[in-house]
N, C-alpha and C positions, 0 to 999 in steps of 0.2 A: 159275272160282273153285271151290275144293275146300272142302266143308263138313266140318268135323271134329266128330264126335259123341263125347262122352265124359262120364263122371260127374264132377261137381264135385269129388269126392274124389280124382280123378286129374288135377287141373289142372296140376300140375308136369310130369307125363309128357306131357300134351297140349300144354303150352307148348313142350316140347323137340321134339315132333313138328312143331309149327307152324313153329318156327325152321328145321328141316331142309327142310321143303317150300318155305318162302320162299327159302332159300339155293339151291334148285333152280329158282327163278323161278316157282313156282306162287303164284297169289293164293289166299288162304285166308280162311275164316270161322271164328273161334274165339270163342265167345260171351263168355267173360270178358274178352277183349281188345277185341272189336268192338261190343259192345252197351253204350251209355252207361248209367249207373245210373238216369237219369231216364226212359229209354225203356221202352216196353212190350215186355218180353222175348219174349212169345208172338208178337207181331206181327213183331218183328225176326227171330226164328228162323224163322218160317214164310216170310217174304220171302226169307231166305237159302236155305232149302231149295228154294224154287221157282226161284231164280236160279242155283243152283250147277250146275256141269258134271260134278261127281263127288262122291260121298259116301264118307267114310272114317270108320269107327267104331273107336275104341280099345277093343278087347275085353279087359276085365278082370272080376274078380268084381264090382266096383262097377258096371261097365257092365251086366252081366247083371241086377243087382238094381235098376237105375234105371228107373222107369216112364217118365221123360222120354226116356231113350235109346231105349227100345223104341218109343215113339211116333214118334221121329225115324226109326227104322228103317222103320216102317210107311209114313211119309210118303215116304221115299226110294223105296220099292217102288212106291207108288201113283203117284208122279210119274215113274216110269221112269228114275230117275237111275242112271248107272253106279256100282257100289258095291263096296266091299271092306271086310272087317274085319281089322284088324291085331291079332294076338294078342300081348298084352304079358304076359310072365311065363309062368306055367304054362298048359298047354293048357286052354282053356275051351270048353264046348259052347255055341254060340249058341242062345239061347232063342227060341221062337215063330217069327215070320216071319224073324228073323235067320238061322235055319238055312238059308235059301235063299241067303244071301250067300256069296261066295267068301271064304275066310280065308287069310291068309298070316302068316308070322312077322313080328314087328315089324321085324326087320332086313332083311326082303325087300320091305317095302312100297314104298320109293322105286323100286326096280328094276321092280316091277310097274307102278307108275304111268308110269314112263318108257318101258316097252316093250310093254305089253299093248295090243292093238287096242281093247280095251274103253274105254280112257282116252284115245283119240286126240283127242277134242274138248277135253278138259282140257289136253292138251299144246299144241294149236293156240291156245287162248285164252291160255295162259301165254306163248307166243311173241309173240302180238299185243301183250299188255300189256307184256311185257319190252321190245319194240321202242319202245313209247311212252315208257318210263321210263329207257332206257339213258343214263347220264351221261357216258360216255367212249367213245372209239373202241375201247379195249381191251375194255370191257364189251360193246360192240356185237358185237365179233368172238367173244367167249366165248359170247354168246347165240346167234349164228349157228351156231357149231360144235355147240352143244347141241341145236338144234332143226331144222337145215336139212333133214334127211331127212323131216320131216313134209310138206314141200311137195307131193310127188307125190300124196299122198292127201287133200289139202285141197280143199274145195269152192270153186267160183268166188267165192261171196260171202265166204268166209273169206279167200281170197287178196286180195280187194279191200279188206277191212278191214285186213289186214296191210299192204297197200300204203299206205293212208292213215296208219296209225300210223308207218310208216317215213318217209313223206314229211314228217311233222311234226318229225322228229328228225334233225338234221344229223349226229349221231354214227352213225346207221344208213345214211343215204343217201349220205354223202360219204366214208365210210371206204375206203381204198385197198387193204386186204388181202383180206378175204373178204366182209364184210357189204355194203359199197358196191357192188362189182361184181355181187353176187347181186341186190341191190335193182334195179340198172339192167336186168339181164336179165329180172327179173320185170316191171318196168315195160313193157319192150318186148313181152313176152308178153301182157300184159293190155291193152295200148293199144287194141286193137279194141273192148274193152268200155267204154272211157272216153268214152262219148258226151257231148255237151253236156248232155243231160237228166240223165244220171247224175252228172256233175260238179256241176251246179247243185244237185242234191239232197243229194249226199254230201260235197262238197268246198267248204263255204261259205268257208273261210279261204284257198282257192286254193293250198294246199300242193302238191297233185298237179299242178296246172296249171303252177306255177312250175318244178317239176322237169321236166315235159314240155318246156317252152320251153327250158330249159337243155340237155336231151338233144338237142333238135332243132338246137341251135346247135353241137353238138360235131362 
């Protein structure tokens, strides 16, 4: 999940950024969309900061003057979150601790997130979640083409979580063009890791086991 930090005065620009990231299959946290009015905003924002896989600040004059944004910057640094500031409009000098952040032009942000090694984990999490949510074979293939190169750099625990997400979604595991065959190769590769103990703990709905039985019958 990507935490978007912005001044409330820039909520329209932040909303546009949020839509662009979601269209690229990133999960996001945008306070004015994701915090319900009756909730404690401080608690919700802090929880999102702790849980996020990357921090993106929308750097404007309003951001620079917002105490809340500066506190979010400090929290991202203290929590060790991968971070970047997107410069919206005229060039702004990041204040305080934000001066340690990488800055990119607003129109370069998505490419930075998509390609920089710094944001590898955010891309992996996006792929796992997108596998879980894909509604059609076509979408599953689009997601596969978008992310498949991340596989080589994924940790085993990430691959196993990806496998569970795919096993739960017939659009991913059964597709005959690219997503399905890739899922089957990944399953064969990870099969030695799928011990009875691991399956009992991580596959309570037996999705992976059903796919394994089907694969053994082929």
